[in-house]
C-alpha positions as CSV (number, residue, x, y, z in Angstrom):
1,M,-4.1,-27.8,19.5
2,A,-2.1,-30.1,17.2
3,F,1.6,-30.7,18.0
4,K,4.5,-31.3,15.7
5,D,8.2,-31.7,16.3
6,Y,11.1,-31.0,13.9
7,D,14.9,-31.1,13.8
8,V,14.9,-27.7,12.2
9,F,12.2,-25.1,11.7
10,I,12.8,-22.2,9.4
11,I,11.0,-18.9,9.4
12,G,11.2,-17.2,5.9
13,T,11.4,-18.7,2.4
14,G,13.7,-16.2,0.6
15,T,17.2,-17.0,-0.5
16,A,18.6,-17.6,3.0
17,G,15.7,-19.7,4.3
18,K,15.4,-21.8,1.2
19,N,19.1,-22.7,1.1
20,V,19.2,-23.7,4.7
21,A,16.0,-25.8,4.3
22,K,17.3,-27.6,1.2
23,A,20.6,-28.5,2.9
24,C,19.0,-29.8,6.0
25,A,16.3,-31.8,4.2
26,S,18.9,-33.3,1.9
27,A,20.9,-34.4,4.9
28,G,17.9,-36.3,6.3
29,L,16.7,-33.9,9.0
30,T,13.0,-33.2,9.5
31,V,12.3,-29.7,8.4
32,G,9.3,-27.3,8.7
33,M,9.1,-23.8,7.1
34,A,6.7,-20.9,7.5
35,D,6.2,-17.6,5.7
36,N,3.5,-15.0,6.0
37,R,4.1,-13.8,2.5
38,E,4.3,-15.6,-0.9
39,Y,7.0,-18.2,-0.9
40,G,10.3,-17.3,-2.6
41,G,11.3,-14.1,-0.7
42,T,11.5,-10.4,-1.6
43,C,14.3,-10.6,-4.2
44,A,12.5,-13.0,-6.5
45,N,9.0,-11.7,-6.0
46,A,9.2,-8.0,-5.2
47,G,12.8,-6.9,-5.3
48,C,15.9,-7.4,-7.2
49,D,14.6,-9.5,-10.1
50,P,11.4,-7.7,-11.1
51,K,13.0,-4.4,-10.6
52,K,15.8,-5.3,-13.0
53,V,13.3,-6.5,-15.5
54,L,11.5,-3.1,-15.5
55,L,14.8,-1.3,-15.8
56,G,15.7,-3.2,-18.9
57,V,13.4,-1.1,-21.1
58,T,14.8,2.1,-19.8
59,E,18.4,0.9,-20.6
60,I,17.3,0.5,-24.2
61,L,15.6,3.9,-24.2
62,E,18.6,5.5,-22.7
63,K,21.0,4.1,-25.3
64,A,18.7,5.1,-28.1
65,E,18.4,8.7,-26.8
66,K,22.1,9.1,-26.5
67,M,22.6,7.9,-30.1
68,L,19.8,9.9,-31.6
69,G,21.2,11.6,-34.7
70,K,24.2,9.3,-34.5
71,G,22.7,6.3,-36.3
72,I,19.4,6.3,-34.4
73,T,16.7,8.2,-36.3
74,K,13.7,7.5,-34.2
75,L,13.2,6.7,-30.5
76,P,11.4,3.5,-29.6
77,G,7.9,3.7,-28.1
78,I,7.5,2.4,-24.6
79,S,4.5,0.9,-22.9
80,W,4.3,0.5,-19.1
81,E,1.4,-2.0,-19.5
82,D,3.4,-4.3,-21.8
83,L,6.4,-4.1,-19.6
84,M,4.4,-5.1,-16.6
85,L,3.0,-8.1,-18.5
86,F,6.6,-9.1,-19.3
87,K,7.6,-8.7,-15.6
88,Y,4.9,-11.1,-14.5
89,T,6.4,-13.8,-16.7
90,F,9.4,-13.7,-14.2
91,V,7.5,-13.5,-10.9
92,D,4.1,-15.2,-11.3
93,A,5.4,-18.7,-11.1
94,V,7.9,-18.1,-8.3
95,P,5.7,-18.9,-5.2
96,A,4.2,-22.1,-6.6
97,A,7.5,-23.3,-8.0
98,T,9.2,-22.6,-4.7
99,E,6.6,-24.5,-2.7
100,K,6.7,-27.5,-5.0
101,N,10.4,-27.7,-4.8
102,L,10.4,-27.6,-1.0
103,K,7.5,-30.1,-0.7
104,D,9.4,-32.5,-3.0
105,L,12.2,-32.5,-0.4
106,G,9.7,-33.6,2.2
107,I,9.5,-30.2,4.0
108,D,6.3,-29.2,5.8
109,L,5.1,-25.8,4.7
110,Y,3.1,-23.2,6.7
111,H,1.5,-19.9,5.6
112,Q,1.6,-17.7,8.7
113,S,4.1,-15.8,10.8
114,P,5.0,-18.1,13.8
115,K,5.2,-16.7,17.3
116,F,7.7,-17.9,19.9
117,L,6.2,-19.6,23.0
118,D,9.5,-20.5,24.5
119,E,13.1,-21.1,23.5
120,Q,12.3,-24.1,21.3
121,T,8.5,-23.8,20.7
122,L,6.4,-21.9,18.2
123,S,2.8,-21.4,17.5
124,V,1.7,-21.3,13.8
125,E,-1.6,-22.0,12.1
126,G,-3.1,-23.2,15.3
127,K,-0.4,-25.8,15.8
128,T,2.3,-26.0,18.5
129,I,5.7,-26.6,16.9
130,S,8.8,-27.7,18.7
131,A,12.2,-27.8,17.1
132,T,15.7,-28.7,18.1
133,N,16.9,-25.6,16.2
134,I,15.0,-22.6,14.8
135,V,16.3,-20.5,11.9
136,I,15.1,-16.9,11.5
137,A,15.4,-15.8,7.9
138,T,12.5,-13.3,7.6
139,G,14.4,-10.6,5.7
140,Q,13.3,-7.0,6.0
141,V,10.2,-4.9,5.5
142,P,9.6,-1.2,4.7
143,M,10.2,1.0,7.7
144,E,7.0,2.7,8.9
145,L,7.2,6.5,8.7
146,P,6.6,8.0,12.2
147,I,4.3,10.8,10.9
148,P,0.6,11.5,10.6
149,G,-0.8,10.2,7.4
150,R,1.8,7.5,7.0
151,E,-0.9,5.0,6.0
152,L,-1.4,7.0,2.8
153,A,2.1,6.2,1.5
154,L,2.6,3.2,-0.8
155,I,5.6,0.9,-0.7
156,S,8.0,-0.7,-3.2
157,D,5.7,-3.7,-3.6
158,D,3.0,-1.4,-4.8
159,F,5.3,0.3,-7.3
160,L,6.3,-3.0,-8.8
161,N,2.6,-3.8,-9.4
162,L,1.3,-0.5,-10.8
163,K,-1.1,-1.1,-13.6
164,E,-0.5,2.4,-14.9
165,L,1.7,5.3,-14.0
166,P,0.4,8.7,-12.7
167,K,1.5,12.1,-13.9
168,S,3.5,12.8,-10.7
169,M,5.1,10.9,-7.8
170,I,6.8,11.7,-4.5
171,F,9.4,9.4,-3.0
172,I,10.1,9.9,0.7
173,G,13.7,8.6,1.0
174,A,16.5,8.8,-1.5
175,G,18.2,5.5,-0.8
176,Y,18.7,2.5,-3.2
177,I,15.0,1.9,-3.7
178,G,13.9,5.5,-4.0
179,M,16.6,6.4,-6.5
180,E,16.1,3.4,-8.7
181,F,12.3,3.8,-8.9
182,A,12.7,7.6,-9.4
183,H,14.9,7.0,-12.4
184,L,12.5,4.4,-13.8
185,A,9.4,6.6,-13.4
186,A,11.1,9.7,-14.7
187,R,12.1,7.9,-17.9
188,F,8.5,7.0,-18.4
189,G,7.6,10.7,-18.2
190,V,6.5,10.9,-14.6
191,E,7.2,14.2,-12.7
192,V,9.3,13.0,-9.8
193,T,10.0,14.7,-6.5
194,M,12.3,13.2,-3.8
195,L,12.6,14.2,-0.1
196,D,15.3,13.0,2.3
197,F,16.3,14.1,5.8
198,A,20.0,13.6,4.8
199,P,22.1,16.3,3.0
200,R,22.4,14.0,0.0
201,P,21.2,10.6,-1.3
202,L,23.0,7.3,-0.8
203,M,25.1,8.2,2.2
204,N,27.0,4.9,2.0
205,F,28.4,5.7,-1.4
206,D,31.3,8.0,-2.4
207,E,30.1,11.6,-2.2
208,D,31.8,12.9,-5.3
209,L,30.2,10.2,-7.5
210,V,26.8,10.6,-5.8
211,N,27.0,14.3,-6.7
212,L,27.4,13.3,-10.3
213,L,24.4,11.1,-10.1
214,V,22.3,13.9,-8.5
215,K,23.2,16.2,-11.5
216,T,22.2,13.4,-13.9
217,S,19.0,12.8,-12.0
218,E,18.1,16.5,-12.1
219,N,18.7,16.5,-15.9
220,L,16.0,13.8,-16.1
221,G,13.7,16.3,-14.3
222,I,13.8,14.7,-10.9
223,K,13.5,17.4,-8.1
224,F,15.3,16.9,-4.8
225,H,14.6,18.4,-1.4
226,F,17.5,17.4,1.0
227,N,17.7,18.1,4.7
228,A,14.0,17.8,4.7
229,E,12.4,16.1,7.7
230,V,8.9,15.0,6.6
231,S,6.3,15.9,9.2
232,G,3.0,14.8,7.7
233,I,1.0,13.5,4.7
234,E,-2.5,14.5,3.8
235,K,-5.0,13.5,1.0
236,L,-6.3,16.3,-1.2
237,R,-9.1,16.0,-3.7
238,K,-6.7,14.7,-6.5
239,N,-3.2,14.8,-5.0
240,F,-1.3,14.0,-1.9
241,R,0.5,16.7,0.0
242,V,3.7,16.0,1.9
243,K,4.9,18.6,4.5
244,A,8.5,18.8,5.7
245,N,10.7,20.9,7.8
246,Q,13.8,22.1,5.9
247,G,16.2,24.3,7.7
248,G,13.6,25.7,10.1
249,R,11.0,26.4,7.4
250,E,8.0,24.4,6.3
251,I,7.9,23.2,2.7
252,S,5.2,21.2,1.0
253,V,5.1,19.2,-2.2
254,K,2.1,17.6,-4.1
255,A,1.8,14.7,-6.4
256,E,-0.8,12.1,-7.5
257,M,1.0,9.2,-5.9
258,L,3.6,8.9,-3.1
259,F,5.9,6.2,-1.9
260,N,7.6,5.4,1.4
261,T,11.2,4.6,0.3
262,A,12.8,5.7,3.6
263,G,14.5,2.4,4.2
264,R,13.8,-1.2,5.4
265,V,14.0,-2.7,8.9
266,P,14.3,-6.3,10.1
267,S,11.1,-8.3,9.8
268,I,10.8,-9.4,13.5
269,A,7.9,-7.5,14.9
270,D,5.4,-10.5,14.7
271,L,7.7,-13.2,16.1
272,D,7.4,-12.5,19.9
273,L,11.2,-12.9,20.2
274,E,11.1,-12.0,23.9
275,K,9.2,-15.1,24.7
276,G,11.8,-17.2,23.0
277,N,14.7,-15.4,24.8
278,V,16.0,-14.3,21.4
279,A,18.1,-11.2,21.7
280,F,17.7,-8.5,19.0
281,S,18.5,-4.9,18.1
282,K,17.3,-2.3,15.6
283,K,19.6,-4.0,13.1
284,G,18.0,-7.4,13.5
285,V,18.5,-10.7,15.4
286,S,21.7,-10.5,17.5
287,V,24.1,-13.2,16.4
288,N,27.7,-14.3,17.2
289,D,30.4,-15.2,14.6
290,F,28.6,-18.5,14.0
291,L,25.3,-16.7,13.2
292,Q,23.9,-18.1,16.4
293,N,21.7,-16.0,18.7
294,I,23.7,-14.7,21.6
295,T,21.0,-15.5,24.2
296,N,19.2,-18.5,22.7
297,K,21.7,-21.0,21.3
298,N,19.0,-23.0,19.7
299,V,18.3,-20.1,17.3
300,F,20.2,-19.0,14.2
301,A,19.6,-16.1,11.9
302,C,20.8,-15.5,8.4
303,G,20.2,-13.0,5.6
304,D,18.9,-9.5,5.9
305,V,17.3,-10.1,9.3
306,S,20.6,-10.9,11.1
307,D,22.5,-8.2,12.9
308,S,25.8,-9.4,11.3
309,A,28.6,-7.9,9.4
310,G,27.0,-8.8,6.1
311,L,25.2,-6.2,4.0
312,A,21.5,-6.6,3.3
313,L,22.2,-8.1,-0.2
314,T,21.1,-11.4,-1.7
315,P,24.6,-12.8,-2.3
316,L,25.3,-12.3,1.4
317,S,22.1,-14.1,2.3
318,S,23.4,-17.1,0.4
319,L,26.8,-16.9,2.2
320,E,25.1,-16.7,5.6
321,A,22.7,-19.6,4.7
322,D,25.7,-21.8,3.9
323,V,27.3,-21.0,7.3
324,V,24.0,-21.7,9.2
325,A,23.4,-25.0,7.3
326,H,27.0,-26.1,8.1
327,N,26.6,-25.3,11.7
328,L,23.3,-27.2,12.0
329,L,24.7,-30.3,10.3
330,N,28.2,-30.4,11.9
331,K,29.5,-30.6,15.4
332,K,32.5,-28.4,14.5
333,M,30.9,-25.0,13.7
334,K,32.4,-22.5,11.3
335,K,32.4,-18.7,11.5
336,A,30.9,-16.4,9.0
337,V,33.7,-14.7,7.1
338,Y,32.8,-11.8,4.8
339,P,34.7,-10.9,1.7
340,A,34.6,-7.4,0.2
341,Q,31.0,-6.9,-0.8
342,P,30.1,-5.0,-3.9
343,S,26.9,-3.1,-4.0
344,V,25.1,-1.3,-6.9
345,V,22.4,1.3,-7.3
346,F,20.7,0.4,-10.6
347,T,20.1,3.9,-11.7
348,L,21.2,5.0,-15.2
349,P,24.1,5.4,-15.0
350,N,24.8,2.7,-12.4
351,L,26.5,3.7,-9.2
352,A,28.7,0.9,-7.8
353,S,31.1,0.5,-4.8
354,V,33.3,-2.2,-3.2
355,G,35.7,-1.9,-0.3
356,I,36.2,1.2,1.8
357,L,35.4,4.8,1.2
358,E,38.1,7.6,1.1
359,A,37.0,8.9,4.5
360,E,37.2,5.4,6.0
361,A,40.7,4.8,4.6
362,K,41.9,8.0,6.2
363,E,40.2,7.3,9.5
364,K,41.9,3.9,9.6
365,G,45.3,5.5,9.1
366,H,46.1,4.0,5.8
367,E,48.7,5.8,3.7
368,I,46.8,5.9,0.4
369,I,46.9,6.8,-3.2
370,I,43.6,8.3,-4.4
371,E,42.8,8.3,-8.1
372,H,39.7,10.1,-9.1
373,K,38.7,11.1,-12.6
374,E,35.8,11.8,-14.9
375,V,36.5,9.9,-18.1
376,A,33.6,10.4,-20.5
377,D,36.3,11.0,-23.1
378,W,37.4,7.3,-22.8
379,F,36.5,5.2,-25.8
380,N,33.8,3.0,-24.2
381,A,31.9,6.1,-23.1
382,K,32.4,8.1,-26.3
383,R,31.3,5.3,-28.6
384,I,27.8,5.4,-27.1
385,N,27.8,9.2,-26.4
386,E,27.8,8.7,-22.6
387,K,28.5,11.9,-20.7
388,V,28.7,10.5,-17.2
389,Y,31.6,8.1,-16.5
390,A,33.9,8.5,-13.5
391,Y,35.8,6.5,-10.9
392,K,37.6,6.8,-7.6
393,T,40.0,4.1,-6.5
394,I,41.9,3.8,-3.2
395,V,45.2,2.0,-3.1
396,D,47.4,1.3,-0.1
397,K,50.7,3.0,-0.8
398,K,52.8,0.5,1.0
399,T,51.3,-2.8,-0.3
400,G,49.8,-1.7,-3.6
401,L,46.6,-3.5,-2.6
402,I,43.3,-2.0,-3.7
403,L,41.3,-0.9,-0.6
404,G,38.2,0.5,-2.4
405,A,36.8,1.2,-5.8
406,H,33.8,3.4,-6.6
407,L,32.3,3.8,-10.1
408,I,29.6,5.6,-12.0
409,G,28.8,4.7,-15.5
410,P,26.6,2.6,-17.8
411,E,28.3,-0.8,-16.9
412,A,29.5,0.0,-13.4
413,A,27.4,-2.9,-12.1
414,E,29.5,-5.3,-14.1
415,V,32.9,-3.7,-13.8
416,I,32.7,-3.4,-10.0
417,N,32.9,-7.3,-9.9
418,L,36.5,-7.1,-11.3
419,F,37.5,-4.8,-8.5
420,A,35.8,-7.1,-5.9
421,M,37.8,-10.0,-7.3
422,A,41.0,-8.0,-7.1
423,I,40.4,-7.0,-3.5
424,N,39.3,-10.5,-2.4
425,T,42.3,-12.2,-4.1
426,K,44.7,-9.5,-2.8
427,T,45.7,-8.7,-6.4
428,D,47.9,-5.5,-6.1
429,H,47.3,-2.7,-8.5
430,E,50.5,-3.3,-10.5
431,T,49.6,-7.0,-11.1
432,L,46.1,-5.8,-12.2
433,K,47.6,-3.3,-14.7
434,E,49.7,-6.1,-16.2
435,M,46.7,-8.4,-16.9
436,I,45.5,-8.8,-20.5
437,F,41.8,-8.2,-20.9
438,A,39.8,-8.2,-24.1
439,Y,39.7,-4.8,-25.8
440,P,37.7,-2.7,-26.3
441,T,35.6,-3.7,-23.3
442,W,34.5,-1.9,-20.2
443,G,36.4,-4.4,-18.1
444,N,39.7,-3.4,-19.7
445,D,39.2,0.1,-18.3
446,V,40.0,-1.1,-14.8
447,K,43.7,-1.1,-15.7
448,G,43.5,2.7,-16.3
449,M,41.7,3.3,-13.0
450,V,44.5,2.2,-10.6
């Protein structure tokens, strides 16, 4: 068996892994990398980027429908096939371009999931690899459904590569991925049904605004079954049937295609972490404040796979990668410090959040000012005939600092960044109201929300 030694070996080639690799290679360290999927990670190949490309067409269609009879006389035709061809122009080149970029830095590349042999040794592609430090940046994978027939369910990767759409779909799980894909499919005329064991979708977002999103989704024709614990999937002649227990009674729904969108889990099952003395939990590789494994100090973890305070979002992967790279290259290590982290559900309308929820603020004992309004009568919404536009802001009564902001509206994904900036720079609500923003813009609306 061939033997190779590196200063740093990185498992995973997404945002986190790439950034660590580039920093270490540029500093003169010997670096090896491995991935059992196409190089470039989920976000660029089968996540954030291709999803947003597909959503672009529905944004145009949505605007046209709202303005029909108000300047628009005919709705645009839409083609899933043409849209998928456009999507491929964004993703097809990613793996090869990523590999070339890494090779040009002198990094050795492997195409297999390594397995730990001991604390500093791995087996990959029939080779034994030793490394002074090992970085785990493998991200997450779809959670396997613990039910009979689970192998019949497709996953998000499959949705993003559909050559054509069926007449009907079922999504098991109403989180980010399920809700975004449901909105996308419904706007292409697919009959969509969603099942979730929780009492509502998107439990990490403000309940009042989520309720508005559910109503909007139902107006699109999306059917919801909440408090539904899925018990099995079976293949019929033409359709799939999903059975679930809902409040003590069995329900069943049928569709031509079904997807497991029940959530994602850390991608660590193939690594044999126990042999490497690498501690882990259900949330991922266990790390300290320096993103160093708590039992094997030679191992670091960053991105979605780390059990850290960072959300499973691409910008947080970049932040954690910078911390890990610093700690590999410097004797004096630095801690991972997390700013307020905005998150967005790219449905139409967008649902966006940053900071804490109303319930969290009360639990922490803050004396707070809550402002919550539906403002479809504000100019920006009225000019495009938008009927769903609302916000909830949470301000500390003593300091005037913004603790949380929660939005639903066409441009909530952009506007939430202004609230993130205000929270992270400790800009109080009075100072924010005094700022001059361009008018009429969605960003200017933040002054009326606090």
